[in-house]
N, C-alpha and C positions, 0 to 999 in steps of 0.2 A: 533644211536648217544649214545656216551658216556659222559654223562654230570658230571663232578668233583664235588665232595662232596654231589650229590643228584641224586636219580634215576626218572624215568618218574612217579611213583606211588606218590612217595612224593611230586612231583612237581604238579600233579593233585589235590593230597590233600590240599596242600597248596593253590592253586588257588580256590578250592570250599571254602576253609574255609574263604578267603580273600575278595572274591568276589563269594558268594553262587548265583548269579542269571547267571552268566556265564556258558554257556554249554561247557563241555570239553569231548573230546573224545579221546580215545586210540588208538594209531596206533602202533600196535606190529607186530612182526614176531615170538612170541612167538609160540610154538608147539601149547598150549593149551590156545589161546587167552579167551576162556570164563572163565577159572577159575582166571585169571589174571584180568579181567575186572571186575567180581564179587566182588573183594575185592580192587580195585582202587578207586572208588568214582567217577569216571567217568559215563557220561551219555550213552555211547555207546563206541564200539570200531570199527576198520578197521583192517582187517588183511593185513600184507604185502605178497605178494607184491600188491600194491594199484590196485585195481580194479575201474576204472575211473567211469562207469556206477552206481555202487553202492555208491562211494563217493558222487557222484553228486546227487543220491536219497537222502542221507543221510544230505546233505547241504539244500537240498528243504524241507525235513521234518523239519530240525532246524531252517530255515527262517519262515516255518508257524507255527510252535510252536511259536517263538518269536512275530509272528504278531497277533495271537491269545492272547498270553499273555498280551501284551499290549492294545488290544480291551478289555480283561476281566477287567485289572485293569482302564482303562478309565470307563468303565461301573460301577465299584464298587465306583469308585470317584463320579460319577454322584449321584448314589444312596445314597451314604453317605449325600450328599449335600442336596438331597432331603429331606432326613431322617432328617437332622438338620432343614430345612425350616419348615417341619412339627411339629417339636417339638416345634419350636419357636412361630408357631401360634397356638398350644393349649396351651401353657404357656399363650400367650397375651389372648386367649379367657378364660382360668381360671381365670386370673386377672381381665377382664371385669365382669364375675358372679360373683366374689367374691365381686366387689364394689357394684353389684345389690343387693347382698344378706343381 
């Protein structure tokens, strides 16, 4: 596809800048896709013509990555909340000990 005013690499780089959490893949017919991919900022590449099985595998791995990322973020938030609760508890204990001293 020819895009007037912008090429695929610039599009990928713009998406990565404005939405850094979005996984972006390069779909290319370039004779040396590894070289193009290396400088693109994409998370991976798919060669033309499209291999259905490789594409489905890539999408499964991407969905798994997203799922694991969400679980890790949730665990991190829970750990942060537990840490804040523990800190508050320690601060309260310090106040009680101060009053008794």
